[in-house]
PDB file as gemmi writes it, atoms N, CA and C in Angstrom:
CRYST1    1.000    1.000    1.000  90.00  90.00  90.00 P 1                      
ATOM      1  N   MET A   1      86.288 193.672 169.915  1.00  0.00           N  
ATOM      2  CA  MET A   1      86.587 193.035 171.170  1.00  0.00           C  
ATOM      3  C   MET A   1      87.480 191.812 170.909  1.00  0.00           C  
ATOM      4  N   VAL A   2      88.537 191.704 171.688  1.00  0.00           N  
ATOM      5  CA  VAL A   2      89.471 190.588 171.561  1.00  0.00           C  
ATOM      6  C   VAL A   2      88.901 189.368 172.281  1.00  0.00           C  
ATOM      7  N   LYS A   3      88.856 188.255 171.570  1.00  0.00           N  
ATOM      8  CA  LYS A   3      88.425 187.001 172.183  1.00  0.00           C  
ATOM      9  C   LYS A   3      89.671 186.299 172.715  1.00  0.00           C  
ATOM     10  N   LYS A   4      89.596 185.832 173.970  1.00  0.00           N  
ATOM     11  CA  LYS A   4      90.744 185.132 174.522  1.00  0.00           C  
ATOM     12  C   LYS A   4      90.327 184.195 175.643  1.00  0.00           C  
ATOM     13  N   PHE A   5      91.219 183.244 175.929  1.00  0.00           N  
ATOM     14  CA  PHE A   5      91.042 182.342 177.068  1.00  0.00           C  
ATOM     15  C   PHE A   5      92.417 181.931 177.564  1.00  0.00           C  
ATOM     16  N   GLN A   6      92.454 181.397 178.775  1.00  0.00           N  
ATOM     17  CA  GLN A   6      93.721 180.987 179.382  1.00  0.00           C  
ATOM     18  C   GLN A   6      93.811 179.474 179.519  1.00  0.00           C  
ATOM     19  N   ILE A   7      95.027 178.984 179.376  1.00  0.00           N  
ATOM     20  CA  ILE A   7      95.352 177.586 179.646  1.00  0.00           C  
ATOM     21  C   ILE A   7      96.304 177.610 180.843  1.00  0.00           C  
ATOM     22  N   THR A   8      95.954 176.880 181.887  1.00  0.00           N  
ATOM     23  CA  THR A   8      96.786 176.847 183.091  1.00  0.00           C  
ATOM     24  C   THR A   8      97.188 175.411 183.384  1.00  0.00           C  
ATOM     25  N   ASP A   9      98.462 175.233 183.664  1.00  0.00           N  
ATOM     26  CA  ASP A   9      98.991 173.915 184.012  1.00  0.00           C  
ATOM     27  C   ASP A   9      99.774 174.072 185.320  1.00  0.00           C  
ATOM     28  N   GLU A  10      99.263 173.457 186.381  1.00  0.00           N  
ATOM     29  CA  GLU A  10      99.935 173.492 187.678  1.00  0.00           C  
ATOM     30  C   GLU A  10     100.545 172.131 187.955  1.00  0.00           C  
ATOM     31  N   PHE A  11     101.734 172.154 188.563  1.00  0.00           N  
ATOM     32  CA  PHE A  11     102.342 170.889 188.944  1.00  0.00           C  
ATOM     33  C   PHE A  11     103.001 171.003 190.308  1.00  0.00           C  
ATOM     34  N   GLN A  12     103.066 169.874 190.976  1.00  0.00           N  
ATOM     35  CA  GLN A  12     103.759 169.764 192.252  1.00  0.00           C  
ATOM     36  C   GLN A  12     104.424 168.388 192.272  1.00  0.00           C  
ATOM     37  N   LEU A  13     105.736 168.386 192.342  1.00  0.00           N  
ATOM     38  CA  LEU A  13     106.517 167.163 192.306  1.00  0.00           C  
ATOM     39  C   LEU A  13     107.265 166.989 193.623  1.00  0.00           C  
ATOM     40  N   SER A  14     107.516 165.753 194.014  1.00  0.00           N  
ATOM     41  CA  SER A  14     108.330 165.531 195.215  1.00  0.00           C  
ATOM     42  C   SER A  14     109.781 165.894 194.925  1.00  0.00           C  
ATOM     43  N   LYS A  15     110.226 165.640 193.675  1.00  0.00           N  
ATOM     44  CA  LYS A  15     111.538 166.095 193.214  1.00  0.00           C  
ATOM     45  C   LYS A  15     111.551 166.051 191.692  1.00  0.00           C  
ATOM     46  N   ARG A  16     112.464 166.817 191.108  1.00  0.00           N  
ATOM     47  CA  ARG A  16     112.616 166.804 189.654  1.00  0.00           C  
ATOM     48  C   ARG A  16     113.841 165.992 189.304  1.00  0.00           C  
ATOM     49  N   THR A  17     113.635 164.946 188.542  1.00  0.00           N  
ATOM     50  CA  THR A  17     114.742 164.094 188.134  1.00  0.00           C  
ATOM     51  C   THR A  17     115.043 164.235 186.644  1.00  0.00           C  
ATOM     52  N   ASP A  18     114.182 164.969 185.936  1.00  0.00           N  
ATOM     53  CA  ASP A  18     114.332 165.135 184.495  1.00  0.00           C  
ATOM     54  C   ASP A  18     113.665 166.448 184.104  1.00  0.00           C  
ATOM     55  N   SER A  19     113.666 166.760 182.824  1.00  0.00           N  
ATOM     56  CA  SER A  19     113.010 167.974 182.329  1.00  0.00           C  
ATOM     57  C   SER A  19     111.509 167.886 182.558  1.00  0.00           C  
ATOM     58  N   THR A  20     110.892 169.045 182.792  1.00  0.00           N  
ATOM     59  CA  THR A  20     109.446 169.127 182.951  1.00  0.00           C  
ATOM     60  C   THR A  20     108.878 169.882 181.752  1.00  0.00           C  
ATOM     61  N   TRP A  21     107.825 169.315 181.147  1.00  0.00           N  
ATOM     62  CA  TRP A  21     107.223 169.883 179.942  1.00  0.00           C  
ATOM     63  C   TRP A  21     105.716 170.017 180.131  1.00  0.00           C  
ATOM     64  N   THR A  22     105.133 170.990 179.465  1.00  0.00           N  
ATOM     65  CA  THR A  22     103.699 171.028 179.251  1.00  0.00           C  
ATOM     66  C   THR A  22     103.525 171.001 177.730  1.00  0.00           C  
ATOM     67  N   THR A  23     102.527 170.257 177.247  1.00  0.00           N  
ATOM     68  CA  THR A  23     102.431 169.985 175.812  1.00  0.00           C  
ATOM     69  C   THR A  23     101.030 170.271 175.276  1.00  0.00           C  
ATOM     70  N   LEU A  24     100.979 170.855 174.087  1.00  0.00           N  
ATOM     71  CA  LEU A  24      99.724 171.133 173.378  1.00  0.00           C  
ATOM     72  C   LEU A  24      99.843 170.561 171.966  1.00  0.00           C  
ATOM     73  N   LEU A  25      98.712 170.297 171.324  1.00  0.00           N  
ATOM     74  CA  LEU A  25      98.684 169.875 169.928  1.00  0.00           C  
ATOM     75  C   LEU A  25      97.959 170.925 169.101  1.00  0.00           C  
ATOM     76  N   ALA A  26      98.416 171.118 167.870  1.00  0.00           N  
ATOM     77  CA  ALA A  26      97.789 172.096 166.978  1.00  0.00           C  
ATOM     78  C   ALA A  26      97.716 171.533 165.569  1.00  0.00           C  
ATOM     79  N   PRO A  27      96.624 171.801 164.847  1.00  0.00           N  
ATOM     80  CA  PRO A  27      96.512 171.349 163.462  1.00  0.00           C  
ATOM     81  C   PRO A  27      97.219 172.285 162.477  1.00  0.00           C  
ATOM     82  N   LEU A  28      97.611 173.471 162.943  1.00  0.00           N  
ATOM     83  CA  LEU A  28      98.266 174.472 162.097  1.00  0.00           C  
ATOM     84  C   LEU A  28      99.736 174.569 162.465  1.00  0.00           C  
ATOM     85  N   GLN A  29     100.585 174.865 161.479  1.00  0.00           N  
ATOM     86  CA  GLN A  29     102.016 174.980 161.745  1.00  0.00           C  
ATOM     87  C   GLN A  29     102.290 176.231 162.581  1.00  0.00           C  
ATOM     88  N   PRO A  30     102.849 176.060 163.770  1.00  0.00           N  
ATOM     89  CA  PRO A  30     103.120 177.196 164.642  1.00  0.00           C  
ATOM     90  C   PRO A  30     104.393 177.934 164.231  1.00  0.00           C  
ATOM     91  N   ALA A  31     104.434 179.220 164.531  1.00  0.00           N  
ATOM     92  CA  ALA A  31     105.624 180.044 164.327  1.00  0.00           C  
ATOM     93  C   ALA A  31     105.979 180.671 165.675  1.00  0.00           C  
ATOM     94  N   ILE A  32     107.174 180.377 166.158  1.00  0.00           N  
ATOM     95  CA  ILE A  32     107.602 180.889 167.463  1.00  0.00           C  
ATOM     96  C   ILE A  32     108.130 182.307 167.321  1.00  0.00           C  
ATOM     97  N   GLU A  33     107.610 183.203 168.140  1.00  0.00           N  
ATOM     98  CA  GLU A  33     108.069 184.582 168.219  1.00  0.00           C  
ATOM     99  C   GLU A  33     108.653 184.794 169.618  1.00  0.00           C  
ATOM    100  N   LYS A  34     108.952 186.044 169.980  1.00  0.00           N  
ATOM    101  CA  LYS A  34     109.633 186.347 171.245  1.00  0.00           C  
ATOM    102  C   LYS A  34     108.900 185.823 172.478  1.00  0.00           C  
ATOM    103  N   ASP A  35     107.616 186.141 172.610  1.00  0.00           N  
ATOM    104  CA  ASP A  35     106.855 185.708 173.787  1.00  0.00           C  
ATOM    105  C   ASP A  35     105.476 185.165 173.418  1.00  0.00           C  
ATOM    106  N   TYR A  36     105.359 184.695 172.185  1.00  0.00           N  
ATOM    107  CA  TYR A  36     104.104 184.093 171.742  1.00  0.00           C  
ATOM    108  C   TYR A  36     104.369 183.168 170.560  1.00  0.00           C  
ATOM    109  N   ILE A  37     103.376 182.332 170.276  1.00  0.00           N  
ATOM    110  CA  ILE A  37     103.411 181.436 169.125  1.00  0.00           C  
ATOM    111  C   ILE A  37     102.221 181.797 168.254  1.00  0.00           C  
ATOM    112  N   LEU A  38     102.463 181.987 166.956  1.00  0.00           N  
ATOM    113  CA  LEU A  38     101.393 182.310 166.006  1.00  0.00           C  
ATOM    114  C   LEU A  38     100.886 181.047 165.331  1.00  0.00           C  
ATOM    115  N   LEU A  39      99.562 180.951 165.228  1.00  0.00           N  
ATOM    116  CA  LEU A  39      98.906 179.876 164.481  1.00  0.00           C  
ATOM    117  C   LEU A  39      97.973 180.563 163.488  1.00  0.00           C  
ATOM    118  N   SER A  40      98.240 180.384 162.189  1.00  0.00           N  
ATOM    119  CA  SER A  40      97.479 181.111 161.165  1.00  0.00           C  
ATOM    120  C   SER A  40      96.963 180.182 160.079  1.00  0.00           C  
ATOM    121  N   ASN A  41      95.804 180.570 159.537  1.00  0.00           N  
ATOM    122  CA  ASN A  41      95.289 179.956 158.314  1.00  0.00           C  
ATOM    123  C   ASN A  41      94.458 181.013 157.596  1.00  0.00           C  
ATOM    124  N   VAL A  42      93.727 180.634 156.560  1.00  0.00           N  
ATOM    125  CA  VAL A  42      92.964 181.605 155.764  1.00  0.00           C  
ATOM    126  C   VAL A  42      91.861 182.280 156.580  1.00  0.00           C  
ATOM    127  N   ASN A  43      91.439 181.668 157.674  1.00  0.00           N  
ATOM    128  CA  ASN A  43      90.370 182.230 158.503  1.00  0.00           C  
ATOM    129  C   ASN A  43      90.866 183.212 159.554  1.00  0.00           C  
ATOM    130  N   GLY A  44      92.170 183.299 159.736  1.00  0.00           N  
ATOM    131  CA  GLY A  44      92.691 184.239 160.727  1.00  0.00           C  
ATOM    132  C   GLY A  44      93.908 183.697 161.466  1.00  0.00           C  
ATOM    133  N   THR A  45      94.260 184.426 162.517  1.00  0.00           N  
ATOM    134  CA  THR A  45      95.449 184.122 163.301  1.00  0.00           C  
ATOM    135  C   THR A  45      95.114 184.165 164.780  1.00  0.00           C  
ATOM    136  N   VAL A  46      95.687 183.243 165.525  1.00  0.00           N  
ATOM    137  CA  VAL A  46      95.604 183.302 166.984  1.00  0.00           C  
ATOM    138  C   VAL A  46      97.025 183.321 167.540  1.00  0.00           C  
ATOM    139  N   LYS A  47      97.157 183.954 168.706  1.00  0.00           N  
ATOM    140  CA  LYS A  47      98.428 184.013 169.408  1.00  0.00           C  
ATOM    141  C   LYS A  47      98.321 183.181 170.677  1.00  0.00           C  
ATOM    142  N   LEU A  48      99.341 182.386 170.923  1.00  0.00           N  
ATOM    143  CA  LEU A  48      99.476 181.673 172.178  1.00  0.00           C  
ATOM    144  C   LEU A  48     100.594 182.390 172.937  1.00  0.00           C  
ATOM    145  N   LYS A  49     100.209 183.219 173.910  1.00  0.00           N  
ATOM    146  CA  LYS A  49     101.187 184.002 174.667  1.00  0.00           C  
ATOM    147  C   LYS A  49     101.695 183.186 175.853  1.00  0.00           C  
ATOM    148  N   TYR A  50     102.991 183.268 176.089  1.00  0.00           N  
ATOM    149  CA  TYR A  50     103.618 182.547 177.191  1.00  0.00           C  
ATOM    150  C   TYR A  50     104.674 183.435 177.840  1.00  0.00           C  
ATOM    151  N   ASN A  51     105.142 183.039 179.001  1.00  0.00           N  
ATOM    152  CA  ASN A  51     106.173 183.786 179.715  1.00  0.00           C  
ATOM    153  C   ASN A  51     107.531 183.187 179.356  1.00  0.00           C  
ATOM    154  N   PRO A  52     108.357 183.890 178.552  1.00  0.00           N  
ATOM    155  CA  PRO A  52     109.635 183.325 178.110  1.00  0.00           C  
ATOM    156  C   PRO A  52     110.656 183.135 179.232  1.00  0.00           C  
ATOM    157  N   SER A  53     110.445 183.761 180.376  1.00  0.00           N  
ATOM    158  CA  SER A  53     111.352 183.520 181.496  1.00  0.00           C  
ATOM    159  C   SER A  53     110.961 182.243 182.242  1.00  0.00           C  
ATOM    160  N   GLN A  54     109.778 181.724 181.938  1.00  0.00           N  
ATOM    161  CA  GLN A  54     109.261 180.540 182.613  1.00  0.00           C  
ATOM    162  C   GLN A  54     109.350 179.271 181.755  1.00  0.00           C  
ATOM    163  N   VAL A  55     109.093 179.408 180.449  1.00  0.00           N  
ATOM    164  CA  VAL A  55     109.101 178.258 179.548  1.00  0.00           C  
ATOM    165  C   VAL A  55     109.816 178.586 178.238  1.00  0.00           C  
ATOM    166  N   GLN A  56     110.290 177.532 177.574  1.00  0.00           N  
ATOM    167  CA  GLN A  56     110.917 177.665 176.264  1.00  0.00           C  
ATOM    168  C   GLN A  56     110.203 176.720 175.298  1.00  0.00           C  
ATOM    169  N   PRO A  57     109.588 177.250 174.229  1.00  0.00           N  
ATOM    170  CA  PRO A  57     108.829 176.389 173.314  1.00  0.00           C  
ATOM    171  C   PRO A  57     109.709 175.627 172.330  1.00  0.00           C  
ATOM    172  N   LEU A  58     109.204 174.470 171.953  1.00  0.00           N  
ATOM    173  CA  LEU A  58     109.821 173.633 170.940  1.00  0.00           C  
ATOM    174  C   LEU A  58     108.678 173.050 170.114  1.00  0.00           C  
ATOM    175  N   ILE A  59     108.819 173.060 168.798  1.00  0.00           N  
ATOM    176  CA  ILE A  59     107.768 172.547 167.907  1.00  0.00           C  
ATOM    177  C   ILE A  59     108.240 171.245 167.269  1.00  0.00           C  
ATOM    178  N   GLU A  60     107.364 170.228 167.297  1.00  0.00           N  
ATOM    179  CA  GLU A  60     107.641 168.960 166.632  1.00  0.00           C  
ATOM    180  C   GLU A  60     106.509 168.671 165.653  1.00  0.00           C  
ATOM    181  N   GLU A  61     106.865 168.321 164.428  1.00  0.00           N  
ATOM    182  CA  GLU A  61     105.856 167.903 163.451  1.00  0.00           C  
ATOM    183  C   GLU A  61     105.598 166.416 163.652  1.00  0.00           C  
ATOM    184  N   VAL A  62     104.331 166.036 163.684  1.00  0.00           N  
ATOM    185  CA  VAL A  62     103.946 164.647 163.909  1.00  0.00           C  
ATOM    186  C   VAL A  62     103.088 164.182 162.725  1.00  0.00           C  
ATOM    187  N   THR A  63     103.478 163.081 162.119  1.00  0.00           N  
ATOM    188  CA  THR A  63     102.699 162.503 161.028  1.00  0.00           C  
ATOM    189  C   THR A  63     101.544 161.700 161.620  1.00  0.00           C  
ATOM    190  N   VAL A  64     100.335 161.991 161.154  1.00  0.00           N  
ATOM    191  CA  VAL A  64      99.142 161.279 161.628  1.00  0.00           C  
ATOM    192  C   VAL A  64      99.001 160.004 160.805  1.00  0.00           C  
ATOM    193  N   VAL A  65      98.998 158.869 161.487  1.00  0.00           N  
ATOM    194  CA  VAL A  65      98.866 157.581 160.790  1.00  0.00           C  
ATOM    195  C   VAL A  65      97.557 156.875 161.150  1.00  0.00           C  
ATOM    196  N   ASP A  66      96.913 157.305 162.203  1.00  0.00           N  
ATOM    197  CA  ASP A  66      95.649 156.702 162.638  1.00  0.00           C  
ATOM    198  C   ASP A  66      94.545 157.092 161.652  1.00  0.00           C  
ATOM    199  N   LYS A  67      93.960 156.114 160.994  1.00  0.00           N  
ATOM    200  CA  LYS A  67      92.954 156.369 159.964  1.00  0.00           C  
ATOM    201  C   LYS A  67      91.708 157.071 160.508  1.00  0.00           C  
ATOM    202  N   LYS A  68      91.421 156.901 161.783  1.00  0.00           N  
ATOM    203  CA  LYS A  68      90.269 157.572 162.392  1.00  0.00           C  
ATOM    204  C   LYS A  68      90.545 159.061 162.611  1.00  0.00           C  
ATOM    205  N   LEU A  69      91.803 159.413 162.836  1.00  0.00           N  
ATOM    206  CA  LEU A  69      92.164 160.812 163.083  1.00  0.00           C  
ATOM    207  C   LEU A  69      92.449 161.602 161.809  1.00  0.00           C  
ATOM    208  N   LEU A  70      92.835 160.919 160.731  1.00  0.00           N  
ATOM    209  CA  LEU A  70      93.178 161.598 159.478  1.00  0.00           C  
ATOM    210  C   LEU A  70      92.094 162.551 158.971  1.00  0.00           C  
ATOM    211  N   PRO A  71      90.795 162.159 158.956  1.00  0.00           N  
ATOM    212  CA  PRO A  71      89.786 163.096 158.448  1.00  0.00           C  
ATOM    213  C   PRO A  71      89.598 164.321 159.354  1.00  0.00           C  
ATOM    214  N   ILE A  72      89.962 164.195 160.618  1.00  0.00           N  
ATOM    215  CA  ILE A  72      89.766 165.294 161.570  1.00  0.00           C  
ATOM    216  C   ILE A  72      90.983 166.218 161.611  1.00  0.00           C  
ATOM    217  N   TRP A  73      92.174 165.630 161.760  1.00  0.00           N  
ATOM    218  CA  TRP A  73      93.402 166.404 161.946  1.00  0.00           C  
ATOM    219  C   TRP A  73      94.176 166.630 160.660  1.00  0.00           C  
ATOM    220  N   GLY A  74      93.951 165.811 159.642  1.00  0.00           N  
ATOM    221  CA  GLY A  74      94.775 165.885 158.444  1.00  0.00           C  
ATOM    222  C   GLY A  74      95.976 164.957 158.587  1.00  0.00           C  
ATOM    223  N   ASP A  75      96.937 165.056 157.650  1.00  0.00           N  
ATOM    224  CA  ASP A  75      98.055 164.111 157.659  1.00  0.00           C  
ATOM    225  C   ASP A  75      99.198 164.495 158.595  1.00  0.00           C  
ATOM    226  N   LYS A  76      99.157 165.713 159.157  1.00  0.00           N  
ATOM    227  CA  LYS A  76     100.165 166.070 160.149  1.00  0.00           C  
ATOM    228  C   LYS A  76      99.599 167.052 161.165  1.00  0.00           C  
ATOM    229  N   ILE A  77     100.138 166.973 162.364  1.00  0.00           N  
ATOM    230  CA  ILE A  77      99.805 167.896 163.433  1.00  0.00           C  
ATOM    231  C   ILE A  77     101.117 168.376 164.042  1.00  0.00           C  
ATOM    232  N   TYR A  78     101.018 169.346 164.918  1.00  0.00           N  
ATOM    233  CA  TYR A  78     102.208 169.922 165.522  1.00  0.00           C  
ATOM    234  C   TYR A  78     102.107 169.835 167.034  1.00  0.00           C  
ATOM    235  N   ARG A  79     103.150 169.296 167.627  1.00  0.00           N  
ATOM    236  CA  ARG A  79     103.245 169.206 169.079  1.00  0.00           C  
ATOM    237  C   ARG A  79     103.998 170.445 169.547  1.00  0.00           C  
ATOM    238  N   ILE A  80     103.339 171.240 170.386  1.00  0.00           N  
ATOM    239  CA  ILE A  80     103.967 172.421 170.976  1.00  0.00           C  
ATOM    240  C   ILE A  80     104.401 172.024 172.384  1.00  0.00           C  
ATOM    241  N   LYS A  81     105.702 171.838 172.549  1.00  0.00           N  
ATOM    242  CA  LYS A  81     106.245 171.426 173.843  1.00  0.00           C  
ATOM    243  C   LYS A  81     106.842 172.657 174.530  1.00  0.00           C  
ATOM    244  N   MET A  82     106.429 172.884 175.759  1.00  0.00           N  
ATOM    245  CA  MET A  82     106.939 174.015 176.534  1.00  0.00           C  
ATOM    246  C   MET A  82     107.830 173.462 177.644  1.00  0.00           C  
ATOM    247  N   LEU A  83     109.134 173.672 177.500  1.00  0.00           N  
ATOM    248  CA  LEU A  83     110.094 173.234 178.503  1.00  0.00           C  
ATOM    249  C   LEU A  83     110.050 174.198 179.677  1.00  0.00           C  
ATOM    250  N   VAL A  84     109.768 173.674 180.859  1.00  0.00           N  
ATOM    251  CA  VAL A  84     109.723 174.505 182.060  1.00  0.00           C  
ATOM    252  C   VAL A  84     111.153 174.778 182.502  1.00  0.00           C  
ATOM    253  N   LYS A  85     111.510 176.054 182.561  1.00  0.00           N  
ATOM    254  CA  LYS A  85     112.861 176.452 182.941  1.00  0.00           C  
ATOM    255  C   LYS A  85     113.048 176.364 184.455  1.00  0.00           C  
ATOM    256  N   GLY A  86     114.283 176.200 184.870  1.00  0.00           N  
ATOM    257  CA  GLY A  86     114.594 176.176 186.292  1.00  0.00           C  
ATOM    258  C   GLY A  86     114.426 174.794 186.895  1.00  0.00           C  
ATOM    259  N   SER A  87     114.408 174.765 188.215  1.00  0.00           N  
ATOM    260  CA  SER A  87     114.353 173.475 188.914  1.00  0.00           C  
ATOM    261  C   SER A  87     113.252 173.430 189.972  1.00  0.00           C  
ATOM    262  N   LYS A  88     112.249 174.278 189.817  1.00  0.00           N  
ATOM    263  CA  LYS A  88     111.145 174.291 190.782  1.00  0.00           C  
ATOM    264  C   LYS A  88     110.414 172.950 190.783  1.00  0.00           C  
ATOM    265  N   THR A  89     109.965 172.549 191.958  1.00  0.00           N  
ATOM    266  CA  THR A  89     109.153 171.333 192.056  1.00  0.00           C  
ATOM    267  C   THR A  89     107.661 171.665 192.107  1.00  0.00           C  
ATOM    268  N   LYS A  90     107.355 172.941 192.227  1.00  0.00           N  
ATOM    269  CA  LYS A  90     105.957 173.382 192.231  1.00  0.00           C  
ATOM    270  C   LYS A  90     105.887 174.676 191.434  1.00  0.00           C  
ATOM    271  N   ASP A  91     104.943 174.723 190.487  1.00  0.00           N  
ATOM    272  CA  ASP A  91     104.815 175.928 189.674  1.00  0.00           C  
ATOM    273  C   ASP A  91     103.448 175.942 188.997  1.00  0.00           C  
ATOM    274  N   LYS A  92     103.132 177.069 188.412  1.00  0.00           N  
ATOM    275  CA  LYS A  92     101.882 177.271 187.686  1.00  0.00           C  
ATOM    276  C   LYS A  92     102.232 177.954 186.364  1.00  0.00           C  
ATOM    277  N   ILE A  93     101.959 177.274 185.268  1.00  0.00           N  
ATOM    278  CA  ILE A  93     102.240 177.800 183.921  1.00  0.00           C  
ATOM    279  C   ILE A  93     100.905 178.293 183.356  1.00  0.00           C  
ATOM    280  N   THR A  94     100.872 179.560 182.961  1.00  0.00           N  
ATOM    281  CA  THR A  94      99.662 180.130 182.367  1.00  0.00           C  
ATOM    282  C   THR A  94      99.989 180.658 180.971  1.00  0.00           C  
ATOM    283  N   MET A  95      99.193 180.243 180.002  1.00  0.00           N  
ATOM    284  CA  MET A  95      99.315 180.717 178.631  1.00  0.00           C  
ATOM    285  C   MET A  95      97.974 181.314 178.217  1.00  0.00           C  
ATOM    286  N   THR A  96      98.017 182.333 177.397  1.00  0.00           N  
ATOM    287  CA  THR A  96      96.803 182.991 176.929  1.00  0.00           C  
ATOM    288  C   THR A  96      96.677 182.827 175.426  1.00  0.00           C  
ATOM    289  N   VAL A  97      95.506 182.400 174.981  1.00  0.00           N  
ATOM    290  CA  VAL A  97      95.213 182.288 173.554  1.00  0.00           C  
ATOM    291  C   VAL A  97      94.267 183.419 173.212  1.00  0.00           C  
ATOM    292  N   GLU A  98      94.642 184.196 172.180  1.00  0.00           N  
ATOM    293  CA  GLU A  98      93.767 185.305 171.768  1.00  0.00           C  
ATOM    294  C   GLU A  98      93.800 185.499 170.258  1.00  0.00           C  
ATOM    295  N   GLU A  99      92.680 186.017 169.756  1.00  0.00           N  
ATOM    296  CA  GLU A  99      92.568 186.330 168.325  1.00  0.00           C  
ATOM    297  C   GLU A  99      93.320 187.604 168.046  1.00  0.00           C  
TER     298      GLU A  99                                                      
END                                                                             
């Protein structure tokens, strides 16, 4: 049986004056594929599925400098930024995470 859950981000703006993003953090280095992002380690792999006609992913590596976070996250984390395509002022972004 496949284990999965959904992440939903809804927004409603009076107007768009700049790019709109939805952002996630991951402790594992992501790999962008056609319509999903892979996160893998020795324990397995998960897929973060997204709609490529709706969002475009960008990965940023972030160095962890906060001493309280270092034991939990390690020395680096990855920011998964999803650029919302188009110029809609109201939308619903749904991503699915599955093993």
